[in-house]
Residue, then its C-alpha position, 0 to 999 in steps of 0.5 A: m510469527a509467520d507470513m502466510n506467503f512464506t515457507g521454508p527457512e528464514p533468510d539470514l542477514n546477508e540474504l536479506l541484504a543481498a535481495r535489496p539493491q536499495l540497501g548497502l553495507h559500508a564498513q564504517d557507516g553501516l547500513c545505508l539506504e540509497n547510499v545514505p547512512l541510516n546512522a546519520i539519519a538517526d543521529q539527527y532525528g532520533t528513533p523511531v523514524w520512518v525512512y523512504g528512498a525516493q529513487t527506489m520509488r521512481a525505479r519501481f514505478a518505471a519498472l511497472r510502466d516499462a513492463f506494459a510498454a514492452e507488451t505494447v499495452p497502454m496502462h493508466i497507473h493510479y497510485a493507491v494512496k492508502a498504501n502511503d499517503h504522505l504528501a511528499i510521496l504523492n507529489l513524487f508519483h505525480e511527477q512520474g505521471a501517475g494518477a491516484d486511487v483514493v478511498s476517502i475524501g481525506e485521501f482525495l484532498r491529500a492527492t489534490k494538495a499534492g498536485i494530482a488533478a481531480r480528473d486523474i483520481v479514481y474514487s474506490g471504497v465500499g462506504k462513500s458518504e453523500a458529503e464525500l461524493e458531493t465534494a468529489l463530484s463538485a471538484g470534477i473527479g475522474q472516475i468513481n468505482a461504484e460498489s453497489a446498486e444503492e451507491v449508484d442511485m446515490i451518485s445519480a441523485i447527487a450528480a443530478r442535483l449538482g448539474v454534473v455528469a459522474n463517470i462511474a465503473l461498476r466494481m464486479n466481485p469475481d469470486v476469485d480466491a487470491g490465496t492471501h491473508a483473509k484480512i486482505t482478500t477483497g474478491l471473494a463473494e463473502n467479502k463486503f466489496g463489489i457487486a456479484a457478477a450475476d447482478i452486473p448486466a441488469l444494474y449496468a443497463r439500469a445505471s446507463g439510463l439514470p440522470g447524472v451518470r455515465v457508465a464507463g465500464i467495469a472495475m475489479h480488485i481481488g486482494s493485496q500481496i498477491l504473488s502469482t499471476e494465476p488469480y489475476r488471470h482467472a479474475y481478468g478472464k471473468g472481467a473480459e467475459m463481462v465486457r463482451a457480454l455487456r457489449e453483446a447486450g448493447q451496452s457501451v464499455e470503455v474502461l476495464d479497471l484492473g485494481g492493484g495488489l501486486g505482492i512484494g518479497y518480504q523475505d528474500g524472494p523477488g515478489l511478483s514480476p512486473a514483466a510477468f504481470a504485464a504479459m498476463v494482462r496483455q493475454a487476458t485483455n487482448g482484443l477488448g479495445v478498452k482503456l486499461m487502468m490499475e491501482p498499485g500501492r504496496y508494489l511501489v512503496g513497500p520496499a522503498g521504506l523502512l522503520l529505523a529503531s533502537v534497542i532499549l534493553r535486552k531481556q532474558t527470561g528463559k528466552r531472549f527478548l530485544v525491546l525496541d523503542a518502536a512498537m505496534n502503534d508505529l508498525m501494526r502489520p505484524a500484530m494485525y496480519e502476522a506479517w513478516h518483516g526483515i530486521l537488519p542491524v545498522d552496525a556493520a560489525a553486527f553482521q559478523g557477530m554470533a547470532t541466536p534466536a530472539d523475540v523482537v518486541g516493543p514497549i506497549c502493554e500488549s502481547a501482540d506488540q511483537f515484530a518477530k519471534d525466534r528471529i536469528l539476530p546478533d547480540l544487540r546491546p541497548g542503543a544499537r539500531v535496527a531497520l525493520l524492512d519493507a515498511g513503506a506500505y501500510g506502515a505510517v498510514m496505519s500508525s496511532a498514538y496508542n499508549a500515548r506514544p507520539r507518532a514517529a518522524a519521517v525522512l525522505v532520502d534523495h540524491g545522496g542526502f536526506e530531508l525531514i518530511t514529517r516532524r516527530q509529534e510533540p507530546e503536548a500534541l497528543w491532547d491538542g483539541e481535547i476539551v475537559p468540560g468545566a475546566 
């Protein structure tokens, strides 16, 4: 099971640990997140359990913000709610000054519940319904990134009926290959997202004359888990060319929304450097005189979260299996994307033990329920705890109750302590709301 962005030998336990300053290993307490022992969390709340580091998220937001400040590039940062929509996390980024990027009315309502003002929210996504648009416009949403001519007409009709003005940006598909997994690319012509660049000028001109619509500018998003600045440089160059062409045609262009997608290091690499990204943005947009916006998600929350699990049993059938109490219903990424997640034992002594290959799997009745194949790990006995790393993004938000498995609890680590932010789902809640006719 290999991440498509990972080549070369797999990092060992100590290399994984060394690459993550938010983690530490204490001789007696074992593996810690932000100096809080994971064993203490598991002792109190059981496993599987999501664990998030608040200070790690704050530090990553500050690193991105400061990188743009160093390049004297004013950047409006909107956290991509789809990466992790927990109210506690949304509130944390709101306190740091972030807006929100949402792709459904549920995410919009979550963001406002967490204290983010509607005017600081960008609504993206290819399939916004009339009811969703009406709710967002009635609440005074800041910007809608329109993905088609048909959507522009929908927005105009709804806004005119409500007597409001919708600020929109046209999402341009730049047809740029970001070099990521096929299931997370969004900027190719074959993808469902955005409007072909050739169609932008005519639609921009027509939309500018529609009732209830104010066309603010251009939006882009080319994919997720991007580890090089080059795809961005190519795409943003096309975006800058479009801004200039529209202005030459007499259109007003005030906004260039750059999207998100900054990759992180799932193995022992650093991921995409905020400083390199900010420098590239400055070069690509120099002299445009537009309001710059971006919507990072994974970069901010991915390394801040982990899934804490326990070994149920060891199984030997010609090869070694470690069966965890966590499963693909908890962390879907390995099954869906062949994604690679580091796995560390929580016990400090295990780091010194002899390590051999093992498949790390869950208890679900699917062959895809596998977290790692032939991973070099020590002899972990039933009851031993492990941390599945870099699971703060697209982990809990993609989880389900498949196989009637209750959803896991979640804990936030902050200021040397920890606090429950999601209760473990009770088994009875699995069928709450269901109706048996005639019963």
